[in-house]
LUMLOVEX-456489 format. One line per field, with one value per atom (N, C-alpha, C): residue number from 1; atom name; residue in three letters; x, y, z. Coordinates in steps of 0.1 Angstrom, whole numbers. Layout:
REM residues N
pos c(NUM_...)
site c(CA_...)
code c(ALA_...)
px c(X_...)
py c(Y_...)
pz c(Z_...)
***
This chain:
REM residues 290
pos c(1_1_1_2_2_2_3_3_3_4_4_4_5_5_5_6_6_6_7_7_7_8_8_8_9_9_9_10_10_10_11_11_11_12_12_12_13_13_13_14_14_14_15_15_15_16_16_16_17_17_17_18_18_18_19_19_19_20_20_20_21_21_21_22_22_22_23_23_23_24_24_24_25_25_25_26_26_26_27_27_27_28_28_28_29_29_29_30_30_30_31_31_31_32_32_32_33_33_33_34_34_34_35_35_35_36_36_36_37_37_37_38_38_38_39_39_39_40_40_40_41_41_41_42_42_42_43_43_43_44_44_44_45_45_45_46_46_46_47_47_47_48_48_48_49_49_49_50_50_50_51_51_51_52_52_52_53_53_53_54_54_54_55_55_55_56_56_56_57_57_57_58_58_58_59_59_59_60_60_60_61_61_61_62_62_62_63_63_63_64_64_64_65_65_65_66_66_66_67_67_67_68_68_68_69_69_69_70_70_70_71_71_71_72_72_72_73_73_73_74_74_74_75_75_75_76_76_76_77_77_77_78_78_78_79_79_79_80_80_80_81_81_81_82_82_82_83_83_83_84_84_84_85_85_85_86_86_86_87_87_87_88_88_88_89_89_89_90_90_90_91_91_91_92_92_92_93_93_93_94_94_94_95_95_95_96_96_96_97_97_97_98_98_98_99_99_99_100_100_100_101_101_101_102_102_102_103_103_103_104_104_104_105_105_105_106_106_106_107_107_107_108_108_108_109_109_109_110_110_110_111_111_111_112_112_112_113_113_113_114_114_114_115_115_115_116_116_116_117_117_117_118_118_118_119_119_119_120_120_120_121_121_121_122_122_122_123_123_123_124_124_124_125_125_125_126_126_126_127_127_127_128_128_128_129_129_129_130_130_130_131_131_131_132_132_132_133_133_133_134_134_134_135_135_135_136_136_136_137_137_137_138_138_138_139_139_139_140_140_140_141_141_141_142_142_142_143_143_143_144_144_144_145_145_145_146_146_146_147_147_147_148_148_148_149_149_149_150_150_150_151_151_151_152_152_152_153_153_153_154_154_154_155_155_155_156_156_156_157_157_157_158_158_158_159_159_159_160_160_160_161_161_161_162_162_162_163_163_163_164_164_164_165_165_165_166_166_166_167_167_167_168_168_168_169_169_169_170_170_170_171_171_171_172_172_172_173_173_173_174_174_174_175_175_175_176_176_176_177_177_177_178_178_178_179_179_179_180_180_180_181_181_181_182_182_182_183_183_183_184_184_184_185_185_185_186_186_186_187_187_187_188_188_188_189_189_189_190_190_190_191_191_191_192_192_192_193_193_193_194_194_194_195_195_195_196_196_196_197_197_197_198_198_198_199_199_199_200_200_200_201_201_201_202_202_202_203_203_203_204_204_204_205_205_205_206_206_206_207_207_207_208_208_208_209_209_209_210_210_210_211_211_211_212_212_212_213_213_213_214_214_214_215_215_215_216_216_216_217_217_217_218_218_218_219_219_219_220_220_220_221_221_221_222_222_222_223_223_223_224_224_224_225_225_225_226_226_226_227_227_227_228_228_228_229_229_229_230_230_230_231_231_231_232_232_232_233_233_233_234_234_234_235_235_235_236_236_236_237_237_237_238_238_238_239_239_239_240_240_240_241_241_241_242_242_242_243_243_243_244_244_244_245_245_245_246_246_246_247_247_247_248_248_248_249_249_249_250_250_250_251_251_251_252_252_252_253_253_253_254_254_254_255_255_255_256_256_256_257_257_257_258_258_258_259_259_259_260_260_260_261_261_261_262_262_262_263_263_263_264_264_264_265_265_265_266_266_266_267_267_267_268_268_268_269_269_269_270_270_270_271_271_271_272_272_272_273_273_273_274_274_274_275_275_275_276_276_276_277_277_277_278_278_278_279_279_279_280_280_280_281_281_281_282_282_282_283_283_283_284_284_284_285_285_285_286_286_286_287_287_287_288_288_288_289_289_289_290_290_290)
site c(N_CA_C_N_CA_C_N_CA_C_N_CA_C_N_CA_C_N_CA_C_N_CA_C_N_CA_C_N_CA_C_N_CA_C_N_CA_C_N_CA_C_N_CA_C_N_CA_C_N_CA_C_N_CA_C_N_CA_C_N_CA_C_N_CA_C_N_CA_C_N_CA_C_N_CA_C_N_CA_C_N_CA_C_N_CA_C_N_CA_C_N_CA_C_N_CA_C_N_CA_C_N_CA_C_N_CA_C_N_CA_C_N_CA_C_N_CA_C_N_CA_C_N_CA_C_N_CA_C_N_CA_C_N_CA_C_N_CA_C_N_CA_C_N_CA_C_N_CA_C_N_CA_C_N_CA_C_N_CA_C_N_CA_C_N_CA_C_N_CA_C_N_CA_C_N_CA_C_N_CA_C_N_CA_C_N_CA_C_N_CA_C_N_CA_C_N_CA_C_N_CA_C_N_CA_C_N_CA_C_N_CA_C_N_CA_C_N_CA_C_N_CA_C_N_CA_C_N_CA_C_N_CA_C_N_CA_C_N_CA_C_N_CA_C_N_CA_C_N_CA_C_N_CA_C_N_CA_C_N_CA_C_N_CA_C_N_CA_C_N_CA_C_N_CA_C_N_CA_C_N_CA_C_N_CA_C_N_CA_C_N_CA_C_N_CA_C_N_CA_C_N_CA_C_N_CA_C_N_CA_C_N_CA_C_N_CA_C_N_CA_C_N_CA_C_N_CA_C_N_CA_C_N_CA_C_N_CA_C_N_CA_C_N_CA_C_N_CA_C_N_CA_C_N_CA_C_N_CA_C_N_CA_C_N_CA_C_N_CA_C_N_CA_C_N_CA_C_N_CA_C_N_CA_C_N_CA_C_N_CA_C_N_CA_C_N_CA_C_N_CA_C_N_CA_C_N_CA_C_N_CA_C_N_CA_C_N_CA_C_N_CA_C_N_CA_C_N_CA_C_N_CA_C_N_CA_C_N_CA_C_N_CA_C_N_CA_C_N_CA_C_N_CA_C_N_CA_C_N_CA_C_N_CA_C_N_CA_C_N_CA_C_N_CA_C_N_CA_C_N_CA_C_N_CA_C_N_CA_C_N_CA_C_N_CA_C_N_CA_C_N_CA_C_N_CA_C_N_CA_C_N_CA_C_N_CA_C_N_CA_C_N_CA_C_N_CA_C_N_CA_C_N_CA_C_N_CA_C_N_CA_C_N_CA_C_N_CA_C_N_CA_C_N_CA_C_N_CA_C_N_CA_C_N_CA_C_N_CA_C_N_CA_C_N_CA_C_N_CA_C_N_CA_C_N_CA_C_N_CA_C_N_CA_C_N_CA_C_N_CA_C_N_CA_C_N_CA_C_N_CA_C_N_CA_C_N_CA_C_N_CA_C_N_CA_C_N_CA_C_N_CA_C_N_CA_C_N_CA_C_N_CA_C_N_CA_C_N_CA_C_N_CA_C_N_CA_C_N_CA_C_N_CA_C_N_CA_C_N_CA_C_N_CA_C_N_CA_C_N_CA_C_N_CA_C_N_CA_C_N_CA_C_N_CA_C_N_CA_C_N_CA_C_N_CA_C_N_CA_C_N_CA_C_N_CA_C_N_CA_C_N_CA_C_N_CA_C_N_CA_C_N_CA_C_N_CA_C_N_CA_C_N_CA_C_N_CA_C_N_CA_C_N_CA_C_N_CA_C_N_CA_C_N_CA_C_N_CA_C_N_CA_C_N_CA_C_N_CA_C_N_CA_C_N_CA_C_N_CA_C_N_CA_C_N_CA_C_N_CA_C_N_CA_C_N_CA_C_N_CA_C_N_CA_C_N_CA_C_N_CA_C_N_CA_C_N_CA_C_N_CA_C_N_CA_C_N_CA_C_N_CA_C_N_CA_C_N_CA_C_N_CA_C_N_CA_C_N_CA_C_N_CA_C_N_CA_C_N_CA_C_N_CA_C_N_CA_C_N_CA_C_N_CA_C_N_CA_C_N_CA_C_N_CA_C_N_CA_C_N_CA_C_N_CA_C_N_CA_C_N_CA_C_N_CA_C_N_CA_C_N_CA_C_N_CA_C_N_CA_C_N_CA_C_N_CA_C_N_CA_C_N_CA_C_N_CA_C_N_CA_C_N_CA_C_N_CA_C_N_CA_C_N_CA_C_N_CA_C_N_CA_C_N_CA_C_N_CA_C_N_CA_C_N_CA_C_N_CA_C_N_CA_C_N_CA_C_N_CA_C_N_CA_C_N_CA_C_N_CA_C_N_CA_C)
code c(MET_MET_MET_LEU_LEU_LEU_ARG_ARG_ARG_ARG_ARG_ARG_ALA_ALA_ALA_ILE_ILE_ILE_ARG_ARG_ARG_LYS_LYS_LYS_LEU_LEU_LEU_ARG_ARG_ARG_THR_THR_THR_TRP_TRP_TRP_LYS_LYS_LYS_LYS_LYS_LYS_GLU_GLU_GLU_LYS_LYS_LYS_LYS_LYS_LYS_GLU_GLU_GLU_ALA_ALA_ALA_ARG_ARG_ARG_ALA_ALA_ALA_ILE_ILE_ILE_ALA_ALA_ALA_MET_MET_MET_TYR_TYR_TYR_LEU_LEU_LEU_LYS_LYS_LYS_ASN_ASN_ASN_GLY_GLY_GLY_ARG_ARG_ARG_VAL_VAL_VAL_ALA_ALA_ALA_TRP_TRP_TRP_SER_SER_SER_GLU_GLU_GLU_GLY_GLY_GLY_TYR_TYR_TYR_HIS_HIS_HIS_PHE_PHE_PHE_TYR_TYR_TYR_LYS_LYS_LYS_ALA_ALA_ALA_GLN_GLN_GLN_GLU_GLU_GLU_ILE_ILE_ILE_ILE_ILE_ILE_LYS_LYS_LYS_VAL_VAL_VAL_ILE_ILE_ILE_GLN_GLN_GLN_SER_SER_SER_ASN_ASN_ASN_ASP_ASP_ASP_GLU_GLU_GLU_LEU_LEU_LEU_ASN_ASN_ASN_ASN_ASN_ASN_PHE_PHE_PHE_ARG_ARG_ARG_GLU_GLU_GLU_GLN_GLN_GLN_ILE_ILE_ILE_LEU_LEU_LEU_PRO_PRO_PRO_PRO_PRO_PRO_LYS_LYS_LYS_TYR_TYR_TYR_GLY_GLY_GLY_ILE_ILE_ILE_GLY_GLY_GLY_MET_MET_MET_ASP_ASP_ASP_GLU_GLU_GLU_ARG_ARG_ARG_ILE_ILE_ILE_VAL_VAL_VAL_GLU_GLU_GLU_ILE_ILE_ILE_PRO_PRO_PRO_TYR_TYR_TYR_VAL_VAL_VAL_LEU_LEU_LEU_SER_SER_SER_GLN_GLN_GLN_LEU_LEU_LEU_SER_SER_SER_SER_SER_SER_ASP_ASP_ASP_ASP_ASP_ASP_PHE_PHE_PHE_LEU_LEU_LEU_ILE_ILE_ILE_LEU_LEU_LEU_ASP_ASP_ASP_ALA_ALA_ALA_GLY_GLY_GLY_SER_SER_SER_SER_SER_SER_LEU_LEU_LEU_ASN_ASN_ASN_TYR_TYR_TYR_GLU_GLU_GLU_SER_SER_SER_VAL_VAL_VAL_LEU_LEU_LEU_LEU_LEU_LEU_CYS_CYS_CYS_ASP_ASP_ASP_VAL_VAL_VAL_LEU_LEU_LEU_LYS_LYS_LYS_GLU_GLU_GLU_LYS_LYS_LYS_GLU_GLU_GLU_VAL_VAL_VAL_THR_THR_THR_ILE_ILE_ILE_CYS_CYS_CYS_THR_THR_THR_PHE_PHE_PHE_HIS_HIS_HIS_PRO_PRO_PRO_GLU_GLU_GLU_ASN_ASN_ASN_SER_SER_SER_PHE_PHE_PHE_THR_THR_THR_HIS_HIS_HIS_HIS_HIS_HIS_ARG_ARG_ARG_ILE_ILE_ILE_SER_SER_SER_TYR_TYR_TYR_VAL_VAL_VAL_TYR_TYR_TYR_SER_SER_SER_ASP_ASP_ASP_LEU_LEU_LEU_ARG_ARG_ARG_ASP_ASP_ASP_ILE_ILE_ILE_TYR_TYR_TYR_PHE_PHE_PHE_LYS_LYS_LYS_ASN_ASN_ASN_GLN_GLN_GLN_ALA_ALA_ALA_PHE_PHE_PHE_ASP_ASP_ASP_ALA_ALA_ALA_VAL_VAL_VAL_ILE_ILE_ILE_SER_SER_SER_ILE_ILE_ILE_SER_SER_SER_THR_THR_THR_LEU_LEU_LEU_GLU_GLU_GLU_HIS_HIS_HIS_VAL_VAL_VAL_ASP_ASP_ASP_MET_MET_MET_ASP_ASP_ASP_ASN_ASN_ASN_SER_SER_SER_ILE_ILE_ILE_TYR_TYR_TYR_GLY_GLY_GLY_TYR_TYR_TYR_ASP_ASP_ASP_ALA_ALA_ALA_ALA_ALA_ALA_ASN_ASN_ASN_THR_THR_THR_SER_SER_SER_LEU_LEU_LEU_ILE_ILE_ILE_LYS_LYS_LYS_GLU_GLU_GLU_LYS_LYS_LYS_SER_SER_SER_TYR_TYR_TYR_GLU_GLU_GLU_TYR_TYR_TYR_MET_MET_MET_ARG_ARG_ARG_VAL_VAL_VAL_ILE_ILE_ILE_ILE_ILE_ILE_GLU_GLU_GLU_LEU_LEU_LEU_VAL_VAL_VAL_ARG_ARG_ARG_VAL_VAL_VAL_ILE_ILE_ILE_LYS_LYS_LYS_SER_SER_SER_GLY_GLY_GLY_GLY_GLY_GLY_LYS_LYS_LYS_ILE_ILE_ILE_LEU_LEU_LEU_ILE_ILE_ILE_THR_THR_THR_VAL_VAL_VAL_PRO_PRO_PRO_PHE_PHE_PHE_GLY_GLY_GLY_ILE_ILE_ILE_TYR_TYR_TYR_GLU_GLU_GLU_ASN_ASN_ASN_HIS_HIS_HIS_GLY_GLY_GLY_TYR_TYR_TYR_PHE_PHE_PHE_GLN_GLN_GLN_GLN_GLN_GLN_PHE_PHE_PHE_ASP_ASP_ASP_GLU_GLU_GLU_GLU_GLU_GLU_MET_MET_MET_ILE_ILE_ILE_GLY_GLY_GLY_ARG_ARG_ARG_ILE_ILE_ILE_THR_THR_THR_GLU_GLU_GLU_TYR_TYR_TYR_LEU_LEU_LEU_LYS_LYS_LYS_GLU_GLU_GLU_TYR_TYR_TYR_GLY_GLY_GLY_ASP_ASP_ASP_PRO_PRO_PRO_SER_SER_SER_LEU_LEU_LEU_VAL_VAL_VAL_PHE_PHE_PHE_PHE_PHE_PHE_LYS_LYS_LYS_TYR_TYR_TYR_LYS_LYS_LYS_LYS_LYS_LYS_ASP_ASP_ASP_GLY_GLY_GLY_TRP_TRP_TRP_GLN_GLN_GLN_PHE_PHE_PHE_SER_SER_SER_ASP_ASP_ASP_ALA_ALA_ALA_ASP_ASP_ASP_HIS_HIS_HIS_VAL_VAL_VAL_LYS_LYS_LYS_GLY_GLY_GLY_CYS_CYS_CYS_LYS_LYS_LYS_ALA_ALA_ALA_TYR_TYR_TYR_ASN_ASN_ASN_PRO_PRO_PRO_HIS_HIS_HIS_THR_THR_THR_GLY_GLY_GLY_GLN_GLN_GLN_GLY_GLY_GLY_TYR_TYR_TYR_SER_SER_SER_ASN_ASN_ASN_ASP_ASP_ASP_GLY_GLY_GLY_ALA_ALA_ALA_ALA_ALA_ALA_HIS_HIS_HIS_SER_SER_SER_ARG_ARG_ARG_ALA_ALA_ALA_ILE_ILE_ILE_CYS_CYS_CYS_CYS_CYS_CYS_ILE_ILE_ILE_ARG_ARG_ARG_PHE_PHE_PHE_LEU_LEU_LEU_LYS_LYS_LYS_SER_SER_SER)
px c(-89_-89_-83_-81_-73_-59_-57_-34_-36_-41_-39_-40_-53_-49_-34_-29_-16_-11_-7_2_6_-9_-7_-5_-11_-2_14_21_32_40_30_40_39_28_28_34_38_48_62_66_81_78_74_72_75_67_61_81_88_94_113_110_121_118_109_105_109_110_113_133_136_149_156_146_154_156_140_140_150_156_167_180_181_194_196_185_185_187_177_183_198_201_216_229_224_235_239_229_235_245_246_262_262_272_274_274_266_263_257_250_246_227_220_209_202_194_184_193_208_216_208_211_206_190_183_167_169_175_173_187_192_198_194_184_176_162_160_147_153_166_166_174_181_177_168_158_146_141_142_136_139_152_164_161_157_157_143_135_117_114_124_123_130_120_129_136_136_142_153_155_166_178_172_175_188_176_181_193_196_204_218_220_227_233_221_227_234_232_236_249_251_259_263_247_244_241_244_238_240_222_224_232_235_247_243_251_249_245_247_241_247_240_242_256_251_261_261_275_274_270_267_261_275_274_283_282_288_291_280_268_256_249_249_237_242_250_256_259_259_265_252_242_231_221_220_214_224_234_243_239_241_245_223_220_202_200_206_206_209_213_223_216_203_201_187_186_177_167_158_148_150_163_166_173_177_187_173_172_161_163_173_182_192_193_205_208_221_231_235_230_238_250_261_276_278_276_278_266_252_242_240_244_246_231_224_208_199_202_196_184_178_166_153_143_131_128_131_126_133_147_154_148_148_145_129_121_108_105_116_119_114_109_103_113_129_140_139_136_142_126_117_107_100_102_98_108_119_129_135_145_142_159_163_175_176_190_191_208_206_219_227_240_250_260_261_267_271_280_290_279_273_269_256_242_229_226_219_213_199_197_181_175_160_157_145_141_128_125_125_119_105_101_86_81_92_88_98_100_104_122_128_142_147_158_165_176_187_195_207_218_230_240_246_257_267_281_290_303_315_323_327_326_326_335_349_355_353_345_343_328_321_306_299_287_288_277_272_266_269_263_266_272_280_281_272_272_263_253_250_236_225_234_226_227_215_219_226_227_229_240_254_258_261_252_258_264_278_289_292_280_284_296_306_313_312_325_321_334_344_355_364_368_374_377_362_362_365_373_374_392_395_405_405_400_401_396_396_396_376_367_357_348_358_354_340_344_333_321_319_306_303_306_305_313_320_323_333_340_347_368_369_385_393_390_398_403_390_390_392_402_409_422_431_446_450_442_448_458_458_472_473_485_489_495_500_497_488_486_473_476_461_459_452_451_446_436_433_420_409_408_392_391_408_410_402_401_396_379_375_360_357_368_360_362_365_368_357_354_338_327_329_317_317_328_325_322_325_321_309_298_284_273_281_274_271_261_258_263_268_272_261_269_257_252_255_253_260_258_264_272_285_284_290_282_285_296_300_309_315_314_318_329_341_346_355_356_360_372_384_392_395_412_422_435_442_451_454_460_459_459_449_451_445_448_448_442_427_420_413_424_420_405_395_385_380_388_386_400_398_412_406_416_410_415_411_415_425_438_440_444_448_448_456_467_474_461_456_445_433_429_416_425_437_440_441_440_442_428_419_409_402_406_400_407_422_427_423_414_412_402_394_382_379_388_393_394_397_399_385_376_361_353_357_343_348_341_340_342_352_351_350_341_344_342_348_350_345_336_327_333_339_343_331_328_323_336_334_341_333_336_328_338_334_336_326_330_320_309_306_293_287_291_287_295_284_287_284_296_294_305_299_306_318_336_345_356_364_376_385_391_404_415_418_431_422_412_407_406_406_402_411_422_433_440_438_449_437_428_418_420_418_416_405_399_390_388_380_373_371_379_373_365_352_341_351_351_357_369_375_395_395_388_391_400_406_415_408_415_415_401_397_386_394_383_390_371_369_360_347_353_343_333_328_316_317_328_327_322_317_310_320_322_328_343_338_351_348_354_359_360_359_357_354_346_342_343_352_348_341_332_324_324_330_335_320_316_310_317_311_315_299_306_300_304_298_306_299_311_310_300)
py c(-409_-396_-384_-379_-368_-368_-383_-389_-389_-390_-392_-376_-373_-358_-349_-352_-345_-347_-365_-369_-361_-364_-354_-340_-336_-322_-322_-329_-327_-334_-344_-348_-335_-327_-315_-303_-302_-295_-297_-311_-316_-314_-314_-315_-304_-294_-279_-272_-276_-273_-279_-292_-296_-289_-286_-281_-267_-259_-244_-244_-254_-257_-265_-270_-276_-263_-254_-239_-235_-228_-223_-231_-240_-246_-245_-250_-246_-231_-220_-210_-202_-209_-204_-211_-217_-227_-240_-247_-254_-258_-256_-258_-264_-276_-285_-284_-289_-290_-281_-272_-260_-260_-255_-253_-259_-274_-281_-290_-289_-301_-316_-319_-330_-333_-328_-329_-330_-325_-325_-336_-341_-354_-363_-362_-380_-377_-366_-365_-373_-371_-374_-390_-397_-409_-412_-412_-419_-420_-410_-411_-421_-425_-434_-448_-448_-466_-468_-460_-463_-467_-463_-465_-475_-487_-495_-496_-485_-483_-474_-467_-459_-472_-476_-489_-502_-502_-512_-500_-489_-483_-485_-488_-489_-503_-511_-526_-528_-519_-518_-509_-501_-486_-478_-472_-462_-451_-441_-430_-420_-412_-400_-387_-378_-367_-358_-356_-347_-350_-363_-371_-364_-362_-361_-349_-338_-328_-323_-317_-311_-318_-338_-344_-354_-360_-367_-383_-389_-403_-414_-409_-414_-416_-406_-404_-414_-425_-436_-446_-446_-459_-464_-460_-464_-470_-462_-466_-480_-478_-495_-501_-502_-512_-518_-512_-518_-523_-521_-524_-535_-548_-556_-568_-563_-570_-582_-588_-600_-604_-607_-618_-626_-630_-643_-635_-626_-615_-612_-622_-619_-612_-622_-623_-607_-595_-586_-584_-579_-576_-560_-548_-538_-531_-533_-534_-522_-509_-497_-492_-490_-478_-469_-473_-461_-462_-475_-475_-473_-467_-464_-453_-451_-440_-445_-438_-444_-448_-438_-437_-445_-450_-461_-473_-477_-491_-493_-483_-483_-485_-484_-488_-500_-502_-510_-527_-521_-533_-533_-532_-532_-536_-533_-530_-545_-555_-569_-577_-572_-580_-577_-589_-589_-582_-565_-562_-563_-560_-558_-554_-541_-532_-532_-533_-538_-524_-511_-500_-502_-488_-491_-480_-474_-468_-464_-464_-462_-450_-447_-439_-437_-432_-433_-450_-448_-463_-466_-476_-477_-491_-494_-505_-515_-499_-503_-508_-509_-511_-524_-531_-542_-545_-535_-531_-538_-547_-552_-543_-544_-529_-544_-543_-547_-537_-533_-525_-532_-533_-539_-536_-538_-536_-544_-538_-549_-558_-554_-563_-576_-574_-589_-591_-591_-595_-610_-611_-620_-633_-625_-636_-647_-659_-668_-672_-682_-687_-685_-680_-681_-676_-667_-662_-652_-648_-639_-642_-637_-640_-627_-616_-606_-598_-594_-582_-572_-562_-543_-535_-530_-522_-510_-498_-489_-475_-471_-465_-461_-473_-478_-482_-494_-498_-487_-472_-464_-457_-460_-454_-465_-477_-486_-481_-484_-477_-463_-454_-443_-437_-421_-415_-410_-416_-418_-405_-399_-388_-376_-374_-366_-366_-382_-388_-391_-387_-392_-401_-409_-421_-419_-426_-428_-425_-414_-419_-426_-425_-436_-453_-454_-464_-467_-458_-456_-456_-459_-460_-444_-437_-422_-424_-435_-434_-427_-427_-416_-422_-434_-442_-447_-459_-466_-481_-483_-492_-499_-514_-527_-533_-524_-531_-538_-527_-531_-549_-554_-566_-576_-575_-579_-580_-569_-565_-574_-576_-580_-602_-603_-615_-623_-611_-614_-615_-610_-603_-618_-623_-637_-642_-646_-655_-655_-646_-646_-647_-645_-647_-662_-665_-680_-680_-692_-700_-695_-690_-686_-673_-663_-651_-643_-631_-616_-609_-598_-587_-577_-567_-552_-546_-538_-530_-518_-508_-494_-487_-482_-474_-458_-451_-438_-443_-443_-448_-436_-440_-429_-429_-420_-419_-422_-424_-430_-418_-412_-398_-405_-399_-402_-390_-388_-372_-378_-384_-383_-396_-390_-399_-407_-406_-418_-419_-427_-430_-437_-431_-431_-442_-456_-464_-465_-472_-473_-483_-485_-500_-509_-512_-519_-523_-514_-520_-529_-525_-530_-546_-539_-558_-566_-563_-575_-578_-566_-574_-586_-582_-592_-602_-604_-614_-621_-615_-626_-632_-626_-627_-638_-642_-649_-661_-667_-677_-683_-675_-681_-682_-673_-669_-664_-651_-645_-629_-623_-604_-601_-591_-582_-567_-557_-545_-535_-523_-511_-502_-492_-477_-467_-457_-444_-431_-421_-407_-397_-389_-374_-365_-355_-345_-337_-324_-310_-312_-317_-324_-339_-342_-352_-364_-373_-389_-399_-404_-413_-425_-436_-451_-449_-453_-454_-466_-466_-478_-475_-481_-480_-473_-473_-466_-450_-443_-432_-426_-435_-427_-428_-441_-440_-431_-415_-408_-396_-399_-389_-388_-370_-369_-367_-370_-368_-348_-345_-335_-337_-328_-333_-320_-317_-308_-301_-306_-305_-295_-302_-288_-282_-283_-279_-286_-294_-300_-308_-307_-312_-304_-294_-284_-276_-279_-276_-267_-263_-255_-265_-281_-286_-294_-284_-288_-306_-311_-324_-321_-328_-324_-335_-345_-354_-364_-372_-382_-381_-380_-381_-395_-401_-415_-430_-436_-447_-464_-470_-482_-491_-499_-509_-524_-531_-547_-553_-562_-571_-586_-594_-610_-616_-626_-640_-648_-657_-666_-680_-688_-705_-710)
pz c(-164_-170_-173_-156_-154_-157_-152_-153_-169_-176_-193_-201_-192_-199_-197_-181_-176_-185_-189_-194_-211_-217_-230_-228_-219_-216_-220_-212_-209_-222_-227_-238_-248_-252_-258_-256_-240_-241_-243_-238_-243_-257_-267_-281_-287_-279_-283_-281_-270_-266_-274_-277_-284_-307_-307_-316_-318_-308_-309_-306_-303_-298_-313_-321_-337_-340_-342_-355_-352_-336_-333_-338_-337_-340_-357_-364_-379_-383_-375_-382_-372_-368_-367_-369_-383_-387_-386_-378_-375_-368_-356_-349_-341_-343_-336_-321_-309_-298_-292_-303_-295_-295_-291_-288_-298_-296_-301_-310_-309_-316_-313_-301_-298_-296_-301_-305_-321_-329_-344_-345_-340_-343_-340_-328_-330_-330_-338_-350_-363_-366_-379_-378_-369_-368_-365_-359_-356_-373_-381_-396_-399_-398_-404_-399_-390_-383_-385_-385_-389_-403_-409_-426_-434_-436_-444_-457_-461_-476_-470_-459_-455_-449_-442_-438_-445_-454_-465_-475_-474_-478_-475_-458_-450_-453_-459_-457_-472_-483_-494_-494_-484_-483_-491_-491_-502_-491_-488_-485_-494_-492_-502_-499_-505_-507_-498_-491_-481_-466_-463_-454_-442_-428_-417_-412_-419_-418_-409_-401_-390_-381_-381_-369_-368_-354_-351_-352_-351_-355_-358_-343_-340_-354_-362_-375_-383_-379_-389_-382_-369_-361_-359_-352_-348_-361_-371_-386_-389_-390_-396_-389_-377_-365_-364_-366_-365_-378_-392_-406_-404_-394_-398_-387_-380_-371_-377_-378_-385_-373_-382_-369_-363_-365_-357_-341_-341_-329_-325_-315_-304_-287_-284_-273_-277_-274_-273_-264_-264_-253_-257_-254_-260_-248_-250_-242_-238_-238_-231_-232_-237_-237_-246_-258_-267_-276_-272_-274_-267_-255_-242_-242_-255_-258_-261_-255_-255_-267_-281_-296_-300_-296_-305_-301_-285_-281_-283_-290_-295_-311_-317_-326_-337_-344_-352_-347_-357_-355_-336_-327_-314_-303_-308_-301_-296_-304_-304_-298_-293_-292_-276_-269_-255_-256_-253_-248_-235_-237_-223_-222_-215_-215_-202_-206_-194_-198_-187_-182_-174_-170_-154_-148_-152_-143_-147_-134_-137_-148_-156_-164_-165_-179_-180_-177_-173_-174_-179_-189_-196_-191_-176_-173_-179_-174_-181_-197_-205_-218_-216_-207_-200_-206_-207_-210_-198_-198_-188_-184_-175_-171_-157_-162_-159_-158_-145_-141_-136_-147_-148_-152_-153_-162_-173_-185_-193_-196_-188_-189_-182_-173_-166_-161_-172_-170_-166_-158_-152_-161_-172_-184_-184_-188_-190_-203_-208_-221_-231_-244_-253_-248_-241_-235_-248_-254_-267_-279_-285_-300_-310_-301_-308_-297_-302_-293_-301_-291_-300_-288_-294_-286_-295_-293_-301_-293_-298_-291_-280_-278_-260_-259_-267_-264_-263_-275_-268_-252_-249_-232_-226_-226_-216_-215_-198_-190_-193_-198_-196_-185_-183_-177_-178_-169_-175_-166_-160_-147_-159_-167_-175_-176_-173_-173_-159_-150_-135_-132_-137_-132_-122_-114_-105_-111_-115_-120_-113_-104_-98_-104_-115_-118_-130_-139_-147_-148_-155_-155_-159_-165_-169_-178_-186_-193_-205_-209_-223_-232_-236_-246_-249_-256_-257_-251_-243_-236_-246_-244_-249_-242_-231_-221_-230_-241_-250_-253_-250_-261_-245_-236_-221_-228_-228_-234_-245_-256_-273_-267_-257_-252_-243_-236_-232_-238_-251_-257_-270_-270_-278_-266_-258_-248_-246_-247_-239_-256_-267_-275_-284_-287_-293_-306_-307_-318_-328_-343_-350_-349_-335_-332_-338_-338_-342_-334_-334_-325_-336_-332_-339_-333_-334_-324_-336_-333_-340_-332_-337_-328_-339_-329_-339_-347_-356_-360_-371_-373_-377_-372_-372_-363_-351_-344_-328_-322_-314_-311_-290_-284_-265_-262_-259_-259_-239_-235_-220_-217_-220_-222_-231_-240_-256_-262_-267_-273_-290_-299_-313_-317_-323_-328_-342_-343_-356_-362_-371_-380_-371_-360_-352_-345_-339_-328_-331_-346_-352_-354_-354_-361_-352_-341_-329_-330_-331_-325_-336_-353_-361_-361_-355_-355_-343_-332_-322_-328_-333_-340_-349_-358_-364_-358_-347_-344_-339_-338_-335_-346_-356_-366_-379_-383_-393_-396_-395_-389_-404_-402_-419_-411_-423_-414_-426_-417_-431_-422_-431_-426_-431_-424_-425_-424_-434_-432_-431_-424_-424_-431_-442_-446_-447_-447_-453_-458_-467_-475_-465_-455_-448_-444_-444_-438_-451_-454_-466_-463_-470_-466_-475_-468_-473_-473_-466_-469_-457_-457_-447_-449_-464_-468_-469_-472_-471_-458_-446_-434_-425_-426_-417_-415_-418_-415_-413_-406_-402_-389_-381_-373_-360_-352_-343_-341_-337_-329_-319_-301_-294_-285_-291_-285_-273_-262_-250_-245_-254_-256_-272_-278_-292_-301_-292_-304_-318_-325_-338_-347_-343_-350_-364_-370_-382_-391_-402_-409_-412_-413_-421_-416_-401_-398_-384_-386_-375_-364_-358_-341_-339_-340_-331_-341_-343_-349_-365_-371_-385_-392_-387_-394_-379_-388_-376_-385_-377_-382_-373_-382_-377_-378_-370_-370_-369_-381_-377_-376_-368_-366_-364_-371_-367_-362_-351_-346_-355_-352_-358_-352)
***
């Protein structure tokens, strides 16, 4: 009884702290990355992914006006990817750990699934919820062929072969490139290998003009083309695009996003008064394996 009471007290204090931070964020004009931003974004994502109607809007490619103003691309990436999962997608690989948040992993779409998270470096762990963790370079993962029903990789490919020291990783393991790196194709090969016939791969990356920001590279048409050409050998790839403007995120198409530039919050590169928090366009790749 005492332990339960202590847990309830800690939860209450945590929720109160988050509520205060969110109130401060809203009061100060919703400035990206300011106090309360992460709590507010998480709150909004959970609202969407726990609503069947909201997820269906993502399936139908319909978003309300002023959706996700001032928020980074996770506000569209996570709901879109989860909206594409079906009841048949039981064994799921999260390649890159973008879903590794308790409130996301326990949402209705995922809570009955068998989720394995593959990432390069240990982080939050929710093994008490039967989440499995594997620490590996995605270019060479040890899973057997056709091990998963679905593979998810949210905003991960753009960091492959880049300077990930900003996340606490050893920069010596990266090439510190200045031009395009195509090492991400090694990840694509691995993801196709571990997905079952009839299974799906769901990938998101920042998209627009090619840009090298050190810790990530923004994909352009040529880089996406390499992925789709390879995937066509094994099944059916399709593309969906999102674009951020001052009035929020909306579905878009390749022609309207290929000139987009990203905002780097660490350096200030690409800043504008549109309120963009990071990427201004996202390419989502949906692949069904034959």
